[in-house]
C-alpha positions as CSV (number, residue, x, y, z in Angstrom):
1,M,29.9,38.5,12.0
2,R,26.4,37.7,13.2
3,K,24.9,39.1,9.9
4,F,27.3,36.9,7.9
5,Y,26.3,33.8,10.0
6,T,22.6,34.6,9.4
7,F,23.2,35.0,5.7
8,V,25.0,31.6,5.4
9,C,22.2,29.8,7.3
10,L,19.5,31.4,5.2
11,S,21.5,30.5,2.0
12,L,21.9,26.9,3.1
13,F,18.2,26.6,4.0
14,T,17.2,28.1,0.6
15,L,19.5,25.8,-1.3
16,S,18.2,22.8,0.6
17,F,14.6,23.8,0.0
18,S,15.3,24.4,-3.6
19,Q,16.2,20.7,-4.0
20,T,12.9,19.6,-2.5
21,H,10.0,19.2,-4.9
22,F,6.4,18.4,-4.1
23,G,3.7,16.7,-6.2
24,V,0.5,14.6,-6.3
25,K,0.0,11.1,-7.6
26,A,-2.8,8.6,-8.2
27,G,-3.0,5.1,-9.7
28,Y,-4.0,1.5,-9.6
29,N,-3.6,-0.9,-6.7
30,L,-3.8,-4.7,-6.9
31,S,-3.4,-6.6,-3.6
32,S,-3.0,-10.3,-2.9
33,M,-3.8,-11.8,0.5
34,N,-2.6,-15.1,1.9
35,W,-3.5,-16.9,5.2
36,K,-1.0,-19.3,6.9
37,L,-2.8,-21.6,9.3
38,D,-1.0,-24.2,11.5
39,G,-1.8,-27.7,10.3
40,Y,-3.5,-26.5,7.1
41,D,-2.5,-25.6,3.6
42,D,-2.0,-21.9,2.9
43,M,-5.2,-20.2,1.9
44,K,-4.8,-17.7,-1.0
45,F,-7.5,-15.2,-1.7
46,D,-8.7,-13.7,-5.0
47,S,-6.9,-10.4,-5.7
48,K,-8.5,-7.1,-4.9
49,S,-8.3,-4.0,-7.2
50,Y,-8.5,-0.5,-5.9
51,F,-7.2,3.0,-6.5
52,Y,-4.7,5.1,-4.6
53,V,-4.3,8.9,-4.4
54,G,-2.1,11.2,-2.4
55,G,0.9,13.5,-2.5
56,F,4.7,13.4,-2.1
57,A,7.9,15.3,-1.4
58,E,11.2,14.5,-3.1
59,H,14.5,15.8,-1.9
60,K,17.4,15.6,-4.3
61,I,20.7,14.9,-2.5
62,N,22.7,15.2,-5.7
63,E,22.3,14.4,-9.4
64,K,22.1,10.6,-8.7
65,F,20.4,10.2,-5.3
66,A,17.2,11.4,-3.8
67,V,14.8,10.5,-0.9
68,Q,11.0,10.6,-1.2
69,A,8.2,10.6,1.3
70,E,4.6,10.1,0.4
71,L,1.1,10.1,2.0
72,L,-1.4,7.9,0.2
73,Y,-4.9,6.6,0.7
74,T,-5.9,3.2,-0.7
75,Q,-7.5,-0.1,0.2
76,L,-6.0,-3.6,0.4
77,G,-7.7,-6.9,0.9
78,G,-9.0,-10.0,-0.9
79,K,-12.1,-12.1,-1.4
80,M,-13.0,-15.7,-1.2
81,K,-15.9,-18.0,-2.1
82,E,-17.1,-20.7,0.2
83,E,-19.7,-23.4,-0.3
84,I,-22.4,-23.3,2.4
85,T,-23.9,-26.7,3.3
86,A,-26.8,-27.6,5.6
87,F,-28.3,-30.8,7.0
88,V,-31.8,-31.7,5.7
89,G,-32.9,-34.9,7.4
90,N,-30.0,-37.4,6.8
91,Q,-28.7,-35.5,3.7
92,V,-26.2,-32.7,3.3
93,I,-27.3,-30.2,0.7
94,T,-25.6,-27.1,-0.8
95,A,-27.4,-24.0,0.5
96,G,-25.4,-21.7,-1.8
97,I,-22.1,-20.0,-2.3
98,A,-21.0,-17.2,0.0
99,T,-18.5,-14.5,-1.1
100,Y,-16.4,-12.9,1.6
101,K,-14.7,-9.6,0.9
102,F,-11.9,-8.4,3.3
103,K,-11.3,-4.7,3.1
104,Y,-8.4,-2.9,4.7
105,P,-8.7,0.9,4.1
106,Q,-5.3,2.5,4.8
107,L,-3.3,5.6,5.1
108,Q,0.2,4.7,3.7
109,I,3.5,6.5,4.2
110,P,6.1,5.1,1.8
111,I,9.6,6.3,2.4
112,S,12.0,5.5,-0.4
113,A,15.6,6.0,-1.6
114,K,15.9,6.8,-5.3
115,Y,18.9,6.3,-7.7
116,Y,18.8,8.1,-11.0
117,F,20.5,6.2,-13.9
118,V,19.7,9.0,-16.2
119,N,17.8,12.3,-15.7
120,N,14.4,10.7,-16.5
121,F,14.7,7.2,-15.0
122,N,15.3,6.0,-11.5
123,I,15.0,2.8,-9.4
124,L,13.7,3.1,-5.9
125,G,13.2,1.0,-2.7
126,G,12.2,1.5,0.8
127,F,9.5,0.8,3.4
128,N,5.8,1.4,3.4
129,F,4.3,2.3,6.8
130,A,0.5,1.6,6.5
131,F,-2.1,2.5,9.1
132,N,-5.4,0.5,9.0
133,L,-8.6,2.5,9.1
134,N,-11.5,0.3,10.3
135,P,-10.9,-2.9,8.3
136,T,-14.0,-4.9,7.7
137,V,-15.3,-8.2,6.1
138,D,-18.6,-8.4,4.2
139,S,-20.6,-11.4,3.0
140,D,-23.2,-11.4,0.3
141,F,-24.9,-14.6,1.6
142,V,-28.1,-13.6,3.4
143,N,-28.3,-16.7,5.5
144,T,-24.8,-16.2,6.9
145,S,-25.0,-14.7,10.4
146,P,-23.5,-12.2,10.9
147,T,-23.1,-11.0,7.3
148,G,-20.1,-8.9,8.1
149,G,-18.4,-6.6,10.5
150,K,-15.1,-5.2,11.8
151,I,-11.9,-7.2,11.6
152,E,-10.9,-7.2,15.3
153,N,-7.5,-8.8,15.2
154,A,-5.8,-6.5,12.5
155,K,-2.7,-4.6,13.5
156,T,-3.0,-0.8,13.4
157,L,0.4,-0.5,11.7
158,N,1.6,-2.7,8.9
159,V,5.2,-2.4,7.4
160,S,6.2,-3.7,4.0
161,P,9.4,-3.3,2.0
162,F,9.0,-2.4,-1.7
163,L,11.0,-2.1,-4.9
164,G,10.1,-0.1,-8.0
165,A,11.1,2.2,-10.8
166,E,10.0,5.6,-12.1
167,Y,10.2,7.2,-15.5
168,F,9.7,10.9,-16.3
169,L,7.6,11.6,-19.4
170,N,8.6,15.3,-19.2
171,Q,9.6,17.8,-16.6
172,N,6.3,17.5,-14.7
173,F,4.8,14.1,-15.3
174,S,6.1,10.7,-14.3
175,V,4.9,7.1,-14.2
176,D,6.0,4.6,-11.6
177,A,5.5,1.0,-10.6
178,R,6.4,-0.7,-7.4
179,Y,5.8,-4.0,-5.6
180,N,5.2,-4.2,-1.9
181,F,6.2,-7.5,-0.3
182,G,4.0,-9.0,2.4
183,L,6.8,-10.3,4.5
184,F,5.2,-9.6,7.9
185,N,2.0,-10.8,9.6
186,S,-0.7,-8.1,9.6
187,N,-2.7,-9.7,12.5
188,N,-2.1,-9.4,16.2
189,S,-3.5,-12.8,16.9
190,G,-5.1,-15.8,15.2
191,F,-4.1,-16.8,11.7
192,D,-1.0,-15.4,10.0
193,N,-2.2,-12.9,7.4
194,R,0.3,-11.6,4.7
195,I,-0.7,-9.0,2.1
196,S,1.4,-8.1,-1.0
197,F,0.4,-5.5,-3.5
198,L,1.4,-3.9,-6.8
199,Q,1.0,-0.2,-7.4
200,I,1.1,1.5,-10.8
201,G,0.5,5.2,-11.1
202,L,1.0,8.7,-12.6
203,G,2.6,11.6,-10.7
204,Y,2.6,15.3,-11.2
205,H,5.7,17.3,-10.0
206,F,5.4,20.9,-9.1
207,K,8.6,22.5,-10.4
């Protein structure tokens, strides 16, 4: 009886593991940052482009449903330009234009549920758990003091819901696109900072 029980457990484990596939992925990341300040109009930054790279594990529950976990590295943020003025005597002159670049390097862990309409196409949705890695802001204006440094009020963990779709080109390669909604404030204090981002990429499935 004990041997039979052990055989059943091993069979179930093997069957479960056989429905789990691993892979790697990489692609393009476009983020949009928006500040909400009390008493002021919302401040929208220029978009920031970057890449993302990582791996994933997909577990098929049945022919229609699957869950997927990923580990990705990328960078979010935005940039803005500000006119720098100075007083010279009784006059206000333009000293130049300063460009500020906000950079949020992240390790992201997206967890998604997938529904397969057909064998090679699915829609997906879930939550992205992103851990900030030393976010910074830089300025190219030499007269600005300081010219840059660490962003002190950023949260360590940011959570964003996402929706997307995936299409299999063949058994191993797939393309996917998803949009992450910046619904939650990514700062601990100060201004309200929301970051939304689009991801488009290519995945390779080991099968």
